Every structure is written in C-alpha cells, then in structure tokens.
C-alpha angles and dihedrals in degrees: 000000000000092000091049092049092049091050092049092052090050090051092051100043110025110040116042135123117282097227139006089276128093103222113197124196105221131189117195127199135172129235091281094051095255118144113253117217132173097056122142132211089268090066092063133075123193124198122185117192089341095309121111114239127201115242106249098168127042134165137155126181144068102309126169120269138202102231134185127196108209106195129190109230098175120132094266091062094063096098091048099045100096095049091045094051091050092049094046092048090052090049091053092049091052094062132084118290089240097051109119115217141184137185128224120184124191138196120118084340137037110231134185101211105191113108116282111280094024110106092170138006137206091194114098090199091057090048091051090052090050090055090059098052100087120061114214112259142122132022134324122269093179099151094046090051093052092050092049091048094050090049092049096046092062089062091065123105098234125084092219111075132174140166128205115208119202116188141143099200146045123257116279105158113036130128091211123069127224091255089059092050094048093049091050092048090052090053093048130080089214116120113223123213123180137197111199110198096199119167129201091279090063098231092176103093094206118007089184090071092067091040092055094048091051094045094048092053098041096257135116136246122215128197103185121189116262093260095048121127104248091202090062093050094049089046088058089055090049092052091048091055092050095047097057129114118215110222120177143175138189112243122215107278089219097052120127115269120247137057121351127190117228129191124189121191130179137197128197127238090274094048096259117151115250132200116251129195117193140125113297097224149331141231114247138183132229090262094055127265126318130176 
C-alpha cells in the first residue's frame, strides 16, 4: 500500500505535461524507408480518440534537447564498460553545443554522476568523466533508474527531452514495478531509446519490456549483435533525434482524465501516404495536459 501511494503521488506531481499542448515527436519516412523532410503542418493530420484535432504546434529542424544517458553499471557490464564509455562520449560530442545532458548509472543504487551542483552539462568532456565514476558491480535497478531519469528530465530547460537506456539485463532490484514505469512514461513527453546488450545467453529477462517503453514514447529499441560497434548504434539514435518533427495540439480542457489514443498521419506534397512513427497516446488530466 505504501509503495502504491508513493507511486501515485509521483505520477501526480512529478511527471506531467509542461503546457496545455500535447507535443508529439514524429518521424516520417516514405515507402522505401527514406526520411522525409520539408513537410509543413498542412501535411499532418492528428486524431485524438477518433476526433480530428487542429495542429497548434509545429516544428522541424535540429533543435536542442535535454538528454539523459541511463547506463547499467551492474557487475555483468564490467567487460563492456570501456567500449560503452567511448561510444557514449562520441555520441555526446556529435550533438548540438547547447544540448543539455546528464548521466544516471544504476546497479544496487541509482546515481547521478555529474559533479555536485551540476544537474546538466553541455560539456562532452564532463559527461565522459561522469560515465567513468561508477564501477560495475552489484544488481540491476533498471526501473528505479528510469523513474529517476524521467523525473530529472522534466527539470531541463528544453521542451524536447529524451533518455537513452543501455543495459544488458532485466531488473532484479528495483523498488518500482514495470507498471509504475510504464504509467510514468505515458505521462511524460520524454522519448525513450534503449540499447539492449544481450548476448547469446539471453541475459535480458524480457526484451519486450524495453521494446514497449520505446514504442509507447515514440523511440526505438536496438539489440545489436555482440560484436557490433556501439558508436554506430548510438549514432543511429542521434540521427533519429535530429530528424524528428514536433507536431502538437491543444486538447479540450474539459476532457475526461486518463489515457487518450492519438493517431498522426502524414501525406507528401503529391498526396502520397507516408509512414509515421510517434507515441500512440498520452495520459491527461481533467484540466488538460501538462508536462
């Protein structure tokens, strides 16, 4: 009961929408899988709960992002640590100079590893140093780390927020349950990406957990082979972030609270149907949506 009450309070007070606009990160591709750029708001159609919604927010371009790297530091990650740190540092350097970033590591504890007093950094060198703070040991508090990261991301100054989870194992030590994490993710505008470092033994107890979290927030989940170049995989995530449209609408302030389905479709300049990837819905309140 105490855990459920604590989780409910966190849902109500920590993760909500920032303004009375549902902002959806949208990636558009054509029939051959090529990214489609140059679209305008008129190319998009939004439907919430079966009712068309006018587009009240639209942006496309390389805008700054608040980004968290959520890194597994349990004992099983020890052989992969050096390659992961190098790949994550390269990923940080490839972003915009005004991206604000943070690092969360997790094992038996969830740790924010930037220097005390630094909630975020724009310095890739400082981020790289933060990645090296925690030595791999102990168990895997994956769910607790995701909750802490979603809570922290909302403190950033940018409207676009994302976290990248890197883990090689399922949760075996968290206070939170998967249902808590999923509910929080649905109330957040943060896009979740994941990199599952699963070997032939299948250490990840349920790969579908990460897949569902990414799908429900408009992100992607990667399970590269053991010999994959992690820099290349993280670079794919970076490109995905930079290629997104932001399409938003203002829901009815008097709508019923709870979960709402959202569908976004897009057509090209010649009327051709395009493929859209975005989150399938959001959780609102009776007063409209807030971040």
